[in-house]
C-alpha positions as CSV (number, residue, x, y, z in Angstrom):
1,M,-58.3,-12.7,20.3
2,T,-60.7,-13.2,18.2
3,K,-60.4,-11.9,14.3
4,I,-64.0,-13.2,13.1
5,A,-66.9,-13.6,14.7
6,V,-69.8,-14.7,12.6
7,Q,-73.5,-14.0,14.8
8,S,-76.6,-15.5,13.1
9,L,-75.7,-15.4,9.8
10,T,-78.7,-15.8,7.1
11,K,-78.4,-16.3,3.6
12,I,-82.1,-16.7,1.6
13,F,-82.2,-16.8,-2.1
14,G,-85.0,-15.6,-3.5
15,K,-87.3,-13.1,-4.7
16,R,-88.1,-11.7,-1.0
17,P,-85.7,-13.7,1.3
18,A,-86.6,-11.0,4.1
19,S,-90.3,-12.2,4.3
20,V,-88.5,-15.8,5.3
21,L,-87.3,-15.1,8.3
22,P,-90.2,-14.8,10.7
23,L,-90.9,-19.2,9.4
24,L,-86.8,-19.6,9.7
25,E,-87.3,-17.6,13.1
26,A,-90.7,-19.7,14.0
27,G,-88.5,-23.3,13.7
28,E,-89.6,-24.3,9.6
29,S,-87.5,-26.9,8.1
30,R,-85.3,-25.8,5.1
31,E,-87.2,-28.0,2.5
32,S,-90.4,-26.8,4.3
33,I,-90.0,-23.1,3.4
34,F,-88.8,-24.1,-0.4
35,A,-92.0,-25.7,-0.8
36,K,-94.5,-23.2,0.7
37,T,-92.1,-20.2,-0.6
38,K,-89.1,-21.3,-2.8
39,H,-86.6,-19.6,-1.5
40,L,-84.0,-21.5,0.0
41,V,-82.2,-21.0,3.0
42,A,-78.5,-21.2,1.9
43,V,-76.9,-20.6,5.1
44,N,-79.2,-20.3,8.7
45,K,-78.2,-18.5,11.4
46,V,-74.2,-19.5,11.4
47,S,-72.7,-18.5,14.4
48,F,-68.7,-19.3,14.6
49,S,-65.8,-17.3,15.8
50,V,-62.0,-17.4,14.4
51,E,-59.0,-16.6,16.3
52,Q,-55.9,-15.0,15.0
53,G,-53.8,-16.8,13.5
54,E,-56.2,-19.6,13.9
55,L,-56.7,-22.4,10.3
56,L,-60.0,-23.7,10.4
57,V,-61.8,-25.9,8.1
58,I,-65.6,-25.4,7.1
59,M,-66.7,-28.4,5.7
60,G,-69.6,-30.1,3.7
61,L,-71.1,-31.7,0.8
62,S,-72.1,-29.7,-2.3
63,G,-75.2,-27.6,-0.9
64,S,-74.7,-27.7,2.6
65,G,-73.8,-23.4,2.2
66,K,-69.6,-24.1,2.4
67,S,-68.9,-21.6,0.2
68,T,-72.1,-19.0,0.5
69,L,-70.9,-18.7,4.5
70,L,-67.5,-17.7,3.6
71,R,-68.7,-15.2,0.7
72,C,-71.2,-13.7,3.2
73,I,-68.6,-13.0,5.4
74,N,-66.3,-10.5,2.9
75,R,-70.0,-9.3,1.8
76,L,-68.6,-11.2,-1.5
77,I,-72.3,-12.8,-1.4
78,E,-75.3,-10.0,0.9
79,P,-76.7,-11.9,3.5
80,T,-80.6,-11.8,4.9
81,A,-80.0,-11.1,8.2
82,G,-76.6,-11.7,10.8
83,S,-73.6,-9.2,11.0
84,T,-69.9,-10.5,10.2
85,L,-67.3,-8.8,12.9
86,I,-63.8,-8.6,12.0
87,D,-61.5,-6.9,14.6
88,G,-64.7,-5.8,16.0
89,Q,-65.9,-4.2,13.2
90,D,-69.4,-4.6,11.5
91,I,-68.6,-4.8,8.3
92,K,-72.2,-4.8,7.2
93,E,-72.5,-1.0,8.5
94,L,-69.6,0.1,5.4
95,S,-70.6,1.6,2.3
96,T,-69.4,0.4,-0.6
97,R,-66.3,2.7,-1.0
98,D,-65.2,1.4,2.6
99,L,-66.5,-2.4,2.4
100,R,-63.6,-2.1,-0.8
101,L,-61.2,-0.9,1.0
102,F,-61.5,-3.0,3.8
103,R,-61.2,-6.2,1.9
104,Q,-58.2,-4.8,0.6
105,R,-56.5,-4.5,3.4
106,K,-57.7,-7.4,5.3
107,F,-58.6,-10.4,3.0
108,G,-57.0,-11.7,0.2
109,M,-58.5,-15.1,-1.1
110,V,-58.1,-18.1,-3.0
111,F,-60.1,-19.6,-5.6
112,Q,-60.9,-23.2,-7.0
113,H,-60.6,-22.7,-10.4
114,F,-57.3,-21.0,-10.3
115,A,-58.5,-17.3,-12.2
116,L,-55.4,-16.6,-13.8
117,L,-55.5,-13.9,-16.4
118,P,-54.7,-16.2,-19.7
119,H,-52.6,-13.0,-21.1
120,Y,-51.3,-11.6,-18.2
121,S,-47.7,-13.2,-17.2
122,V,-47.0,-14.8,-13.5
123,L,-45.7,-11.8,-12.1
124,R,-48.2,-9.2,-13.7
125,N,-51.0,-12.5,-12.1
126,A,-48.9,-12.3,-8.9
127,A,-49.2,-8.7,-9.1
128,Y,-53.1,-8.3,-9.6
129,G,-54.7,-6.8,-6.8
130,L,-51.9,-4.6,-6.1
131,E,-53.0,-3.7,-9.6
132,L,-56.5,-2.5,-9.5
133,M,-55.1,-1.1,-6.0
134,R,-52.8,1.5,-8.0
135,L,-49.3,0.6,-6.4
136,P,-46.8,1.6,-8.1
137,V,-45.6,-0.9,-10.5
138,A,-41.7,-1.0,-9.5
139,R,-43.6,-1.4,-6.0
140,R,-46.4,-4.0,-6.7
141,E,-43.8,-6.4,-8.8
142,E,-41.7,-6.4,-6.1
143,R,-43.8,-7.8,-3.6
144,A,-45.4,-10.3,-6.2
145,R,-41.1,-11.3,-6.6
146,E,-41.7,-11.9,-2.9
147,A,-44.5,-13.6,-2.9
148,L,-43.7,-16.0,-5.6
149,S,-40.8,-16.5,-3.7
150,R,-42.5,-17.8,-0.6
151,V,-44.6,-20.1,-3.4
152,G,-41.8,-21.5,-4.7
153,L,-41.9,-19.6,-8.0
154,S,-39.4,-17.7,-8.7
155,G,-38.2,-17.8,-11.6
156,W,-41.4,-18.3,-13.3
157,E,-42.4,-14.6,-13.0
158,N,-41.8,-14.6,-17.4
159,S,-44.3,-17.8,-18.0
160,M,-47.5,-17.8,-19.3
161,P,-50.1,-19.4,-17.3
162,H,-50.3,-22.3,-20.0
163,N,-46.9,-22.5,-19.7
164,L,-47.9,-24.5,-15.9
165,S,-49.2,-27.0,-14.4
166,G,-52.3,-27.2,-12.2
167,G,-50.4,-27.2,-9.3
168,M,-48.2,-24.2,-10.3
169,K,-51.2,-22.3,-11.5
170,Q,-52.6,-22.8,-7.4
171,R,-49.5,-21.2,-6.2
172,V,-49.8,-18.7,-8.7
173,G,-53.6,-17.8,-7.3
174,L,-52.1,-18.6,-3.5
175,A,-48.9,-15.5,-4.3
176,R,-51.9,-13.1,-5.5
177,A,-53.5,-13.6,-2.5
178,L,-49.8,-13.4,-0.4
179,A,-48.8,-10.1,-2.1
180,L,-51.6,-8.2,-1.2
181,D,-50.1,-8.9,2.6
182,P,-53.9,-9.5,3.9
183,E,-54.3,-10.6,8.0
184,I,-57.3,-13.1,6.6
185,L,-57.0,-15.4,4.0
186,L,-60.2,-17.0,2.1
187,M,-59.5,-20.3,0.9
188,D,-62.5,-21.6,-1.1
189,E,-62.5,-25.5,-2.2
190,A,-59.1,-24.3,-3.6
191,F,-57.2,-27.3,-4.1
192,S,-60.2,-30.1,-5.4
193,A,-59.4,-29.6,-8.7
194,L,-55.3,-30.8,-8.4
195,D,-54.5,-34.4,-8.6
196,P,-53.7,-36.2,-5.1
197,L,-50.4,-35.6,-5.5
198,T,-50.6,-32.3,-6.4
199,R,-53.1,-31.5,-3.7
200,R,-51.3,-33.2,-0.6
201,E,-48.0,-30.5,-2.1
202,M,-50.0,-27.8,-1.8
203,Q,-51.8,-28.9,1.5
204,S,-48.1,-29.2,2.7
205,E,-47.4,-25.6,1.4
206,L,-50.1,-23.8,2.8
207,L,-49.1,-25.8,6.4
208,R,-46.1,-24.6,6.0
209,L,-47.1,-21.3,4.7
210,H,-49.6,-20.8,7.8
211,H,-46.6,-21.5,10.6
212,D,-44.3,-18.9,9.0
213,L,-46.8,-16.2,8.4
214,H,-49.2,-16.8,11.3
215,K,-52.1,-15.4,8.6
216,T,-55.8,-16.1,9.8
217,I,-57.4,-18.7,7.6
218,I,-60.8,-19.8,7.1
219,F,-60.2,-23.2,4.8
220,I,-63.9,-24.6,2.3
221,S,-63.4,-28.2,1.4
222,H,-65.6,-31.5,1.1
223,D,-62.9,-33.7,1.7
224,L,-62.6,-35.0,5.1
225,D,-59.1,-35.8,5.1
226,E,-58.3,-32.6,3.7
227,A,-60.0,-31.0,6.2
228,L,-58.5,-33.5,9.3
229,T,-55.3,-32.3,8.0
230,L,-55.2,-28.6,7.4
231,G,-57.2,-28.0,10.3
232,D,-56.6,-26.5,13.7
233,R,-60.3,-26.7,14.0
234,I,-63.6,-27.9,11.3
235,I,-66.6,-27.1,11.8
236,L,-69.1,-29.6,9.6
237,L,-72.3,-27.9,7.7
238,R,-75.4,-29.3,6.8
239,D,-78.6,-28.0,5.0
240,G,-76.7,-24.0,6.0
241,N,-76.4,-25.7,9.6
242,I,-73.7,-25.8,11.6
243,V,-74.1,-29.3,13.4
244,Q,-70.5,-30.0,14.7
245,E,-67.5,-28.0,15.3
246,G,-64.3,-29.3,17.2
247,T,-60.7,-30.2,16.7
248,A,-59.8,-33.4,14.2
249,E,-59.7,-35.7,17.2
250,D,-62.9,-34.8,19.0
251,I,-65.1,-35.1,15.3
252,L,-63.3,-38.6,14.6
253,S,-63.9,-39.0,18.1
254,N,-67.2,-38.1,19.3
255,P,-69.0,-37.4,16.0
256,A,-71.9,-35.5,16.6
257,D,-75.2,-38.0,15.0
258,D,-75.1,-40.7,12.3
259,Y,-74.5,-37.6,10.2
260,V,-71.2,-36.9,10.8
261,A,-70.4,-40.7,12.1
262,G,-70.9,-41.1,8.2
263,F,-68.6,-38.8,7.5
264,V,-66.2,-39.5,9.3
265,R,-66.5,-43.4,8.8
266,Y,-63.6,-43.6,5.9
267,A,-61.7,-41.3,7.6
268,D,-57.4,-41.6,7.7
269,R,-57.4,-41.6,11.2
270,G,-53.1,-42.0,11.3
271,R,-52.8,-38.8,9.7
272,V,-54.9,-37.1,12.6
273,L,-54.8,-38.9,15.8
274,T,-51.3,-38.0,17.8
275,A,-48.3,-38.9,19.7
276,G,-49.7,-37.2,22.2
277,S,-53.1,-39.5,22.0
278,A,-50.9,-42.7,22.1
279,M,-48.2,-41.8,24.5
280,V,-48.1,-43.4,27.7
281,A,-45.7,-41.8,30.9
282,P,-42.5,-43.9,31.2
283,S,-42.5,-46.6,33.6
284,A,-38.8,-45.0,35.1
285,V,-36.3,-42.8,33.8
286,A,-32.6,-42.4,35.4
287,V,-32.2,-38.5,36.5
288,L,-28.3,-38.4,36.0
289,G,-26.1,-36.8,39.0
290,L,-28.9,-38.7,41.4
291,D,-29.0,-42.1,40.2
292,G,-25.5,-44.2,39.9
293,P,-26.4,-47.7,37.9
294,L,-27.4,-49.9,41.2
295,T,-30.3,-47.7,41.2
296,A,-31.2,-47.2,37.3
297,L,-30.3,-51.4,37.4
298,R,-32.6,-51.6,39.6
299,K,-35.6,-49.2,37.6
300,I,-35.0,-51.9,35.3
301,H,-35.8,-55.1,36.8
302,Q,-38.7,-54.3,38.7
303,H,-40.3,-52.8,35.8
304,G,-39.2,-55.8,32.8
305,L,-37.4,-52.7,31.1
306,S,-34.4,-53.3,28.6
307,S,-33.2,-49.3,28.7
308,L,-34.0,-46.4,30.4
309,F,-34.0,-42.4,29.5
310,V,-31.9,-40.5,31.5
311,V,-33.3,-36.6,32.5
312,D,-32.1,-34.0,34.3
313,A,-33.5,-32.5,37.5
314,F,-36.1,-30.6,35.0
315,H,-37.1,-33.5,33.8
316,T,-34.8,-33.0,30.3
317,L,-34.7,-35.7,27.6
318,L,-30.8,-36.8,27.9
319,G,-30.3,-39.6,26.6
320,V,-31.0,-43.6,27.2
321,I,-28.9,-46.3,28.7
322,H,-28.9,-49.9,28.3
323,E,-29.0,-52.9,30.9
324,D,-25.9,-54.6,29.1
325,D,-23.6,-50.6,29.7
326,V,-25.3,-50.0,33.1
327,T,-23.6,-53.6,34.2
328,R,-20.8,-53.6,32.9
329,L,-20.2,-50.2,34.3
330,K,-21.4,-51.1,37.7
331,N,-18.7,-54.0,37.7
332,E,-16.1,-51.6,36.7
333,G,-17.3,-49.8,39.9
334,K,-17.9,-46.5,38.5
335,R,-21.1,-44.8,39.0
336,D,-21.4,-41.8,36.4
337,L,-24.5,-42.7,33.9
338,S,-23.3,-40.2,31.1
339,L,-20.6,-42.7,30.5
340,V,-22.6,-45.6,29.1
341,M,-25.4,-42.7,27.9
342,N,-26.1,-42.6,24.3
343,T,-27.6,-39.0,23.1
344,E,-27.7,-39.8,20.1
345,I,-31.7,-40.4,20.3
346,T,-34.4,-39.9,18.2
347,S,-37.9,-38.5,20.1
348,T,-41.0,-36.5,19.0
349,G,-43.7,-34.1,19.2
350,A,-46.9,-35.0,21.0
351,D,-48.6,-33.2,17.8
352,T,-46.8,-36.1,15.0
353,P,-49.3,-37.7,13.5
354,L,-49.4,-41.3,14.1
355,T,-48.8,-42.6,10.0
356,D,-45.6,-40.7,10.4
357,I,-44.4,-42.6,13.5
358,I,-45.0,-46.1,12.8
359,P,-41.6,-46.3,10.2
360,I,-39.5,-44.5,13.1
361,V,-40.7,-46.7,16.4
362,A,-40.0,-50.0,13.7
363,N,-36.8,-49.0,13.3
364,I,-35.9,-47.8,17.2
365,P,-34.6,-50.6,19.7
366,Y,-36.1,-48.7,22.5
367,P,-39.6,-46.8,23.6
368,L,-40.0,-43.4,21.4
369,P,-39.8,-40.3,23.8
370,V,-42.3,-37.6,22.9
371,V,-40.9,-34.2,24.4
372,D,-42.2,-30.6,24.3
373,E,-40.7,-27.9,22.6
374,R,-38.1,-27.4,25.7
375,N,-37.0,-31.4,25.1
376,R,-38.8,-32.3,28.4
377,L,-39.9,-36.1,28.5
378,Q,-44.1,-35.5,28.5
379,G,-44.3,-39.6,27.5
380,V,-43.1,-43.0,25.6
381,I,-44.4,-44.8,22.9
382,V,-44.5,-48.2,22.9
383,R,-44.5,-50.4,19.5
384,G,-47.1,-53.0,20.8
385,L,-49.5,-50.0,22.5
386,L,-49.4,-48.3,18.9
387,L,-50.3,-50.9,17.0
388,E,-53.2,-51.3,19.3
389,A,-54.3,-47.4,18.6
390,L,-54.6,-47.1,15.6
391,S,-55.5,-51.2,15.1
392,A,-58.7,-50.1,17.7
393,Q,-59.5,-47.0,15.4
394,E,-59.5,-49.2,12.9
395,E,-61.9,-51.7,14.7
396,G,-63.8,-48.6,15.3
397,N,-64.2,-47.6,11.6
398,A,-65.4,-51.5,11.3
399,E,-67.9,-51.8,13.6
400,Q,-69.7,-48.5,12.2
401,Q,-69.2,-49.9,9.0
402,A,-71.0,-53.4,9.6
403,A,-73.8,-51.3,10.8
404,Q,-74.2,-49.7,7.9
405,E,-73.7,-53.4,6.3
406,P,-73.6,-55.8,8.4
407,Q,-71.3,-58.5,7.7
408,P,-68.0,-60.2,10.0
409,A,-65.0,-57.8,10.3
410,P,-61.8,-58.8,9.8
411,K,-59.7,-58.4,12.3
412,S,-56.4,-56.4,12.6
413,P,-53.1,-57.3,13.2
414,R,-52.2,-56.6,17.3
415,E,-48.5,-56.8,18.4
416,D,-47.4,-57.3,21.9
417,A,-45.7,-54.8,23.5
């Protein structure tokens, strides 16, 4: 279900912004318009939609229009043209009073520089939005305590902002937004003022909250790795225009132009590429109750394997059997593969980042099975093929870099499957 629909949203800064619209319609460039009129086209006819519960990252360099676009969505900045529909409601049609009430119901906003009130306690800062709504003290403090608990700040309610680390201050800012129980979170470079370690912790915290609360989130960032980590989808802006929109893997694999290719050149692809992109179909499996040791050994020898995954009739992963154990079972005249099946096996989901998979694959004596939410076998990851997938991405990076700065590209180490 579409939660937010942005339609041809445009923002022009200057004394007579509406007078510039015909120039935009005629196809004149941002630079030409500024040279002629001294008006700046910050956002140029941007259209996109956000689904209920989606986490969309809008990113770009400084001056790309991303923060202006975010503020146009909830009319903190008045758009020059275009519209934003929230659950079908065009917010440009709302009066000032109705807009304020609409924002209180629909939106929570988290800023880059925390925006905490230094003379308020952590609890009162978290309850500040509810205070502006004139909620009774007991009720707003209850909701603020719940929000602080969600972001891991229980016990800090009476502390003052100057006693908090940067990460803790940002957690208070996030708690203040969550206390409103908004349907939509708008986050403007919320983690960019934090040190790298704290930033990663806050990214993980946001993903956890998103999973638990299912809020619709628009997150502004200038950092590609952050966008790749967080976004269900990413919109890349340049000079107020959308240059590409898609999933992280779409953008990494198929950059729309040289600008996007330059953006993704040094991205940490291992954090974005997933088990689903590196898995292959298993060469063979044994079906419990159908296959016996002779059939299992035939499959093992036919495909040059040392082990075989065991599934049931619904392809649910049950365990793994090894050649030596199956041979012993055959020699003992027994048929039930479950007698030699190891059920304590490691598996992963298709959306697990490859960088998380590397240490797992290195420490198990069989390919890593990839399963769905019902534990049905989807594919396997073989160590050599995993390294090959990562190596191919590194070579792609090297080739792109060599195109800009010609030099011999070092070969990535590979390992046979």
